[in-house]
C-alpha positions in Angstrom: -11.7 2.8 -40.4 -13.2 3.3 -36.9 -13.8 0.4 -34.5 -16.6 0.9 -32.0 -15.7 0.2 -28.4 -12.0 -0.1 -29.2 -11.1 0.1 -25.5 -13.0 -3.1 -24.9 -11.2 -4.9 -27.7 -7.9 -3.8 -26.1 -8.9 -5.1 -22.6 -10.3 -8.3 -24.3 -7.0 -9.1 -25.8 -5.2 -8.4 -22.5 -7.7 -10.8 -20.8 -7.0 -13.4 -23.5 -3.3 -13.0 -22.8 -4.1 -13.8 -19.1 -5.9 -16.9 -20.2 -2.8 -18.0 -22.2 -0.6 -17.0 -19.2 -2.4 -19.3 -16.8 -2.6 -22.3 -19.2 1.2 -22.0 -19.6 2.0 -21.7 -15.9 -0.6 -24.2 -14.7 0.7 -26.9 -17.1 3.6 -27.6 -14.7 1.4 -28.2 -11.7 -1.2 -30.3 -13.6 1.5 -32.4 -15.2 3.7 -32.7 -12.1 2.7 -36.2 -11.1 3.7 -37.5 -14.5 6.9 -35.4 -14.6 7.9 -36.5 -11.2 7.4 -40.2 -11.9 9.3 -39.8 -15.2 12.3 -37.8 -13.9 12.4 -38.8 -10.3 11.1 -42.4 -10.0 13.2 -43.3 -7.0 11.6 -40.6 -4.7 8.5 -40.8 -2.6 5.7 -38.2 -2.5 7.4 -36.0 0.1 10.5 -36.0 -2.0 8.5 -35.1 -5.1 6.8 -32.3 -3.1 10.2 -30.9 -2.0 11.4 -30.7 -5.6 8.0 -29.2 -6.7 8.3 -26.6 -4.0 11.9 -25.7 -5.0 11.0 -25.2 -8.6 7.8 -23.3 -7.8 9.7 -21.0 -5.5 12.3 -20.2 -8.2 9.4 -19.4 -10.5 7.7 -17.1 -8.1 11.0 -15.2 -7.1 11.7 -14.7 -10.8 8.1 -13.6 -11.2 8.7 -11.0 -8.4 11.8 -9.6 -10.1 9.9 -9.6 -13.5 7.1 -7.4 -12.0 9.4 -4.6 -11.2 11.5 -5.1 -14.4 8.5 -5.1 -16.7 6.8 -2.3 -14.8 9.7 -0.1 -15.9 9.8 -1.7 -19.4 6.1 -0.9 -20.0 6.6 2.7 -18.9 9.7 2.9 -21.2 8.6 1.2 -24.4 4.8 1.4 -24.0 1.9 -1.0 -23.7 1.9 -2.3 -27.3 5.6 -3.5 -27.5 5.7 -4.3 -23.8 3.1 -7.0 -24.2 4.7 -8.2 -27.4 8.0 -8.7 -25.6 6.5 -10.2 -22.5 4.3 -12.8 -24.1 6.8 -13.6 -26.8 9.5 -14.5 -24.3 7.2 -16.5 -22.0 5.8 -18.5 -24.9 9.3 -19.6 -26.0 10.2 -20.4 -22.4 7.1 -22.6 -22.1 8.2 -24.6 -25.2 11.7 -25.0 -23.6 10.1 -26.9 -20.7 9.8 -29.9 -23.1 13.6 -30.2 -23.0 14.1 -30.0 -19.2 15.9 -33.0 -17.6 15.9 -32.2 -13.9 15.8 -29.6 -11.1 18.4 -27.3 -12.7 17.0 -27.2 -16.2 13.4 -26.9 -15.0 14.4 -24.1 -12.6 16.1 -22.2 -15.4 13.1 -22.4 -17.8 10.6 -21.7 -15.0 12.7 -18.6 -14.1 12.6 -17.2 -17.6 8.9 -18.0 -17.8 8.3 -16.2 -14.4 10.2 -13.1 -15.4 8.4 -12.7 -18.7 4.9 -13.7 -17.5 5.2 -11.1 -14.8 4.8 -8.4 -17.5 1.1 -9.3 -17.9 0.1 -7.5 -14.6 1.8 -4.1 -14.7 1.0 -4.2 -18.5 -2.7 -4.6 -17.7 -2.6 -1.9 -15.1 -1.0 0.5 -17.6 -3.4 -0.4 -20.4 -6.3 0.2 -18.0 -4.9 3.6 -17.1 -4.4 4.5 -20.7 -7.6 3.2 -22.2 -10.3 3.7 -19.6 -11.9 6.5 -17.6 -11.7 6.3 -13.9 -15.3 5.0 -13.4 -14.7 2.0 -15.7 -11.3 1.0 -14.5 -12.4 -1.5 -11.8 -14.7 -3.2 -14.4 -11.9 -3.2 -17.0 -9.6 -4.7 -14.3 -12.3 -7.2 -13.5 -12.5 -8.2 -17.2 -8.7 -8.7 -17.2 -8.7 -10.7 -13.9 -11.5 -12.8 -15.3 -9.1 -13.8 -18.0 -6.8 -15.1 -15.3 -9.7 -17.0 -13.7 -10.8 -18.4 -17.1 -7.2 -19.5 -17.7 -7.4 -21.4 -14.4 -10.7 -22.9 -15.3 -9.7 -24.2 -18.7 -6.0 -25.0 -17.9 -6.7 -28.2 -16.0 -9.3 -29.7 -18.4 -7.1 -28.7 -21.4 -4.1 -30.3 -19.9 -6.1 -33.3 -18.9 -7.5 -33.7 -22.4 -4.0 -33.3 -24.0 -2.5 -35.8 -21.6 -4.9 -38.4 -23.0 -3.1 -38.1 -26.4 0.3 -36.6 -25.7 3.1 -37.1 -23.2 4.1 -34.2 -21.0 6.9 -32.9 -23.2 4.7 -32.4 -26.2 2.0 -30.7 -24.1 4.5 -27.9 -23.2 5.2 -27.3 -26.9 1.5 -27.1 -27.8 0.6 -24.6 -25.0 3.7 -22.5 -25.6 2.6 -22.0 -29.3 -0.7 -20.5 -28.1 1.1 -17.3 -26.9 2.9 -16.8 -30.2 -0.4 -16.9 -32.0 -1.8 -14.2 -29.7 0.8 -11.8 -31.0 -0.9 -11.6 -34.4 -4.2 -9.8 -33.4 -2.5 -7.8 -30.7 0.0 -6.1 -33.0 -2.7 -5.7 -35.7 -5.3 -4.1 -33.5 -3.3 -2.2 -30.8 -1.5 0.2 -33.1 -0.9 3.0 -30.5 -2.5 4.5 -27.4 -5.9 6.2 -27.4 -4.5 9.7 -28.1 -3.3 8.8 -31.6 -5.0 5.5 -32.5 -6.4 5.8 -36.1 -9.3 3.4 -35.4 -10.6 5.3 -32.3 -13.7 7.5 -32.9 -13.5 11.0 -31.6 -16.4 10.5 -29.3 -14.7 7.5 -27.6 -11.4 9.3 -27.5 -13.0 12.2 -25.7 -14.9 9.9 -23.4 -11.7 8.1 -22.4 -9.4 11.1 -21.9 -11.9 13.4 -20.3 -12.8 10.7 -17.7 -9.2 10.2 -16.5 -9.6 12.4 -13.4 -6.1 11.6 -12.0 -4.6 13.1 -15.2 -6.2 16.5 -14.8 -3.8 18.0 -12.2 -4.9 21.6 -12.6 -8.6 20.6 -12.5 -9.5 22.6 -15.6 -11.4 19.7 -17.2 -8.8 19.1 -19.8 -6.5 16.1 -20.1 -2.9 16.6 -19.1 0.0 14.4 -18.0 -0.9 14.7 -14.3 1.3 14.0 -11.4 4.4 12.0 -12.5 6.8 11.7 -9.6 10.2 10.0 -10.0 10.6 6.6 -8.3 12.1 8.0 -5.1 9.3 10.5 -4.7 6.7 7.9 -5.5 7.9 5.7 -2.7 7.7 8.6 -0.2 3.9 8.6 -0.4 2.4 6.3 2.2 -0.4 5.6 -0.2 2.2 3.9 -2.5 3.1 1.7 0.5 -0.6 1.0 1.1 -0.8 -0.5 -2.4 2.5 -2.4 -2.1 1.7 -3.9 1.4 -1.9 -4.8 0.5 -0.7 -6.5 -2.7 2.1 -8.3 -0.8 -0.4 -9.6 1.7 -3.3 -10.5 -0.5 -1.7 -11.8 -3.7 0.0 -14.7 -2.0 -3.5 -16.1 -1.2 -4.0 -16.6 -4.9 -0.7 -18.3 -5.3 -1.5 -20.5 -2.3 -4.2 -22.1 -4.4 -2.8 -22.0 -7.9 0.4 -23.7 -6.7 -1.0 -26.1 -4.2 -4.5 -27.1 -5.4 -3.2 -30.1 -7.5 -1.0 -31.4 -4.6 -3.7 -30.7 -2.0 -6.2 -32.8 -4.0 -3.7 -35.5 -4.6 -2.5 -35.8 -1.0 -5.7 -35.2 0.9 -8.2 -36.9 -1.4 -5.9 -39.3 -3.4 -6.7 -37.9 -6.9 -4.7 -38.8 -9.9 -3.8 -36.4 -12.8 -7.0 -36.9 -14.7 -9.2 -36.5 -11.6 -7.3 -33.3 -10.6 -7.7 -32.0 -14.2 -11.5 -32.3 -13.9 -11.8 -30.9 -10.3 -9.2 -28.3 -9.9 -10.9 -25.8 -12.3 -14.0 -25.4 -10.0 -12.4 -22.7 -7.7 -11.6 -20.6 -10.7 -15.2 -20.3 -11.6 -15.7 -18.5 -8.3 -12.7 -16.3 -9.2 -14.1 -15.4 -12.6 -17.5 -14.4 -11.2 -15.8 -12.4 -8.4 -13.6 -10.5 -10.9 -16.6 -9.4 -12.9 -18.8 -8.8 -9.8 -16.1 -6.6 -8.1 -15.7 -4.5 -11.2 -19.5 -4.1 -11.8 -20.1 -3.3 -8.1 -17.4 -0.6 -8.2 -18.7 0.9 -11.5 -22.3 0.9 -10.1 -21.3 2.7 -6.9 -19.2 5.3 -8.8 -22.0 5.9 -11.2 -24.4 6.4 -8.3 -22.1 9.2 -7.0 -19.9 7.4 -4.5 -16.4 8.7 -4.2 -13.5 6.6 -5.5 -12.2 6.3 -1.9 -15.5 5.0 -0.5 -16.0 2.6 -3.5 -12.6 1.0 -3.3 -12.6 0.5 0.4 -16.1 -0.9 0.4 -15.4 -3.5 -2.3 -12.0 -4.4 -0.8 -13.5 -4.9 2.6 -16.3 -7.0 1.2 -13.9 -9.3 -0.6 -11.7 -9.8 2.5 -14.8 -10.5 4.8 -15.8 -13.2 2.3 -12.4 -14.8 2.3 -11.6 -15.0 6.1 -14.3 -17.5 7.2 -13.6 -19.7 4.2 -10.1 -20.3 5.4 -11.4 -21.7 8.6 -14.0 -23.9 6.8 -11.2 -25.4 4.7 -9.5 -26.8 7.9 -12.0 -29.8 7.9 -13.9 -30.1 4.6 -16.4 -33.0 4.5 -15.3 -34.1 1.0 -13.3 -33.1 -2.1 -16.5 -31.6 -3.5 -17.1 -29.4 -0.5 -13.4 -28.3 -0.5 -13.4 -27.1 -4.1 -16.7 -25.3 -3.5 -15.3 -23.5 -0.4 -12.3 -22.6 -2.5 -14.5 -21.2 -5.2 -16.3 -18.9 -2.7 -12.9 -17.9 -1.2 -11.5 -17.0 -4.6 -14.7 -15.1 -5.5 -13.9 -12.8 -2.5 -10.3 -12.6 -3.4 -11.1 -11.3 -6.9 -13.6 -8.8 -5.6 -10.8 -7.3 -3.4 -7.8 -7.7 -5.6 -9.3 -6.1 -8.7 -9.9 -2.9 -6.8 -6.5 -3.0 -5.2 -5.0 -3.3 -8.6 -6.8 -0.2 -9.8 -5.5 2.0 -7.0 -2.2 3.0 -8.7 -4.3 4.6 -11.5 -6.5 6.2 -8.9 -3.5 7.8 -7.2 -1.1 8.7 -10.0 -0.7 9.6 -13.7 -0.7 6.8 -16.3 3.0 7.5 -17.0 4.0 6.1 -13.5 1.3 3.5 -13.0 3.4 0.7 -14.5 6.2 1.5 -12.1 4.0 1.4 -8.9 2.1 -1.7 -10.2 5.5 -3.3 -10.8 6.7 -2.6 -7.3 3.5 -3.9 -5.8 3.6 -7.0 -8.0 7.2 -7.6 -7.0 6.3 -7.4 -3.3 3.3 -9.6 -3.9 5.4 -12.3 -5.6 8.1 -12.2 -3.0 5.4 -12.8 -0.4 4.1 -15.6 -2.5 7.5 -17.2 -2.7 7.9 -17.0 1.0 4.5 -18.6 1.5 5.4 -21.3 -0.9 8.5 -22.2 1.1 6.5 -22.2 4.3 3.7 -24.3 2.9 6.3 -26.9 1.7 7.4 -27.2 5.3 4.2 -27.0 7.3 2.2 -29.4 5.1 4.4 -32.4 5.5 2.2 -35.4 5.8 -0.7 -33.8 4.0 -1.9 -31.4 6.8 -2.8 -28.1 5.1 -4.5 -26.5 8.2 -1.5 -24.2 9.0 -1.4 -22.9 5.4 -5.1 -21.9 5.6 -4.6 -20.1 8.9 -1.8 -18.1 7.4 -4.1 -17.2 4.5 -6.7 -15.8 6.8 -4.1 -13.7 8.6 -2.8 -12.3 5.3 -6.4 -11.2 4.3 -6.6 -9.2 7.6 -3.2 -7.5 7.0 -4.2 -6.5 3.4 -7.4 -4.9 4.8 -5.5 -2.9 7.4 -2.9 -1.7 4.9 -5.6 -0.1 2.7 -7.5 1.5 5.6 -4.5 2.8 7.5 -2.0 3.8 4.8 -4.6 5.1 2.3 -6.7 7.5 4.4 -8.2 8.9 1.1 -7.9 7.2 -2.2 -7.9 10.1 -4.7 -5.4 11.7 -7.2 -2.3 12.7 -5.4 -0.5 16.0 -5.9 3.1 17.0 -5.3 4.0 17.5 -1.6 4.5 21.1 -0.7 
């Protein structure tokens, strides 16, 4: 049996995993007002925010460690079993949230969830490097990132709908079960990589492998293993640090919104759980459109003959230039509606930029080391996000989010500089003489 367009089935399943990933992680923020009132009835809103910030920081720090860990795991056991391990563990951890009784137990379960959910991103980068030619990678990454955005879109309405019928503990069990169901089609369809998959047509196999320019080290037109440095050598390349620093600066912007949108809407505009559920999804529509647009734009330019270097830098710059003015507009939005629309535009720009940054490891190195570099970049990104979460908890006391938005604008500038300064030319790297 041959399955036409098998590579798109693979990235489609990875994108679906991202949808599940975001429903699982967003359930905590969406349900927090109910959880806080149930478990900490004696505290005021600032007390609830402090606990929320502590548990969220634990999650993000664990997520950071999980990025580096699962980057190595994916390079070690492969894409198929790496995803099975990652989503299996995080689904069980989500179910365990139903049994949390306080800060400690919630922190433990959120920590396990963070470590396992982190595998989704280096896993996606590795699947992208294995299953797609260079010219399609930004689009494939955009499809995957749109899964994260779709997860953000549907998470709040799904949680809001479930909250009308179930209490918060039962909701964690329901959403955790979704990931276990995902394992069935994944293990059935993704039997191996493209070199040996029995359902892959010879034409598609040749199209995938012959288009992986960074895996043709001797430039003879034939697929080979390419440049696979060890970890120490990998980190000696300034381009690796360009990817790591750009990720560390830009990715916290995403976390600024996925962590704090519910509390922002609650504190600034007085929304309750159900109102948040049916408003907080709007920014993710912008993110979804941006993910696809950034990928299509990159594919269009590469097909038109632009170099990878010019294409990546143009799209990353465009995304950052969209984001920066939005941060200043968020300092004084006229209403909740205008605030969520501005956030939608901002996250559109974010996804245009981040999708192309996330393809850079596969632009620079062989697929056998992509997971490792993506893991290091992801770890740095989540450590940055953890630090930003702590800072936001402090600087937004009383409901003033202006300092947080100023920090976000500065981070976008830093990410842009990292790409332009540390990656003078984005192209397949070779061993240093």
